[in-house]
N, C-alpha and C positions, 0 to 999 in steps of 0.2 A: 531894722538894720539898714544902714546907709550903703550906698554904692561904694564908697571909698573903703569901708570896712571889708566888704566882700573882695574887692580888688587887692587889698593888702593881705588878706588871708590867702588868696590864690597865689599871690606873689611869694609869700613865705613858704607855701607848700611846694611850689615849683623850685624855689631856691634850695630847699632841703633835699628834694629829689635829685637835683643836679649835684649838690654837695656830697650826697651819699653814693651816687652812681658814677660820678666823675673819675675818681681814682681807679675803679675797677674797669671802666671802659677805656681809660687811658692805658692801663696795663695790657689789656687785650689788644688794643691798637698797636702798641709798641712791639709786643711779642709777634703779632701777625706780620708786621712790617719786617722785622728781623728774619722771620722764617721765610717770607717771600723773597727777600734779598738772597738768602742762602739757597733757596730753590732756583732762583734765576742764575746764580753764579755756578751752581753744580748741575744745572739742567735736569733736576729732578722734577717731574711733572705730576706728583702725587697730590691730589686735591685735599685729601683728608689729613695730610701731614701737619698742618698748622693747628688742628683742633686740640690735640693732646697738650702741646706746650701752652696754648692759651688757657686750657682748662686748669692746668697746674698753676700757672701764674696768677690767674684770677682767684683760684681757691686759696693759694698761699697768702695773697694780699688780703682776701676777705678774712681769713683767720687772724691775720696780723692787725687789721683795722676794725675787727668786730666790736670790741669794747667801745671804741670811739664812735662808731656808727650807731651803736645802741644808745650811747649817752646822748648823742645829738637827737635821735628820734624820740627818746623819752623826754628830753628837755622841750622839744617842740610840742609834744602832746600835752605835757603838763602846763605849758604856757597857754595852749589853746583852751584847755579845760578851765584854767583860771580866768581867762577872758570871756568865757561864755555868759556869766551873769551880766556883764556890761554890754555884750552884743545883743542878747535877747531882750533886755529891757532895762 
């Protein structure tokens, strides 16, 4: 197995991780920012207030995107298994 194959496999794995986690992290960031703005405007200083909206937003987005995320993960895994004979020898 050459060095370029290992680097390419690592790059693909990191890209898939970013692709799958990006929308969920972006939703959590957006909801957290909105809740922080509302807290700053209303002078509410409750630290745990942002947890529940983030949880609901990420959970709803996860349910919405689950089939796409699963499809991407299965596609990556099947491509990886198909390329194993070429990688090993």
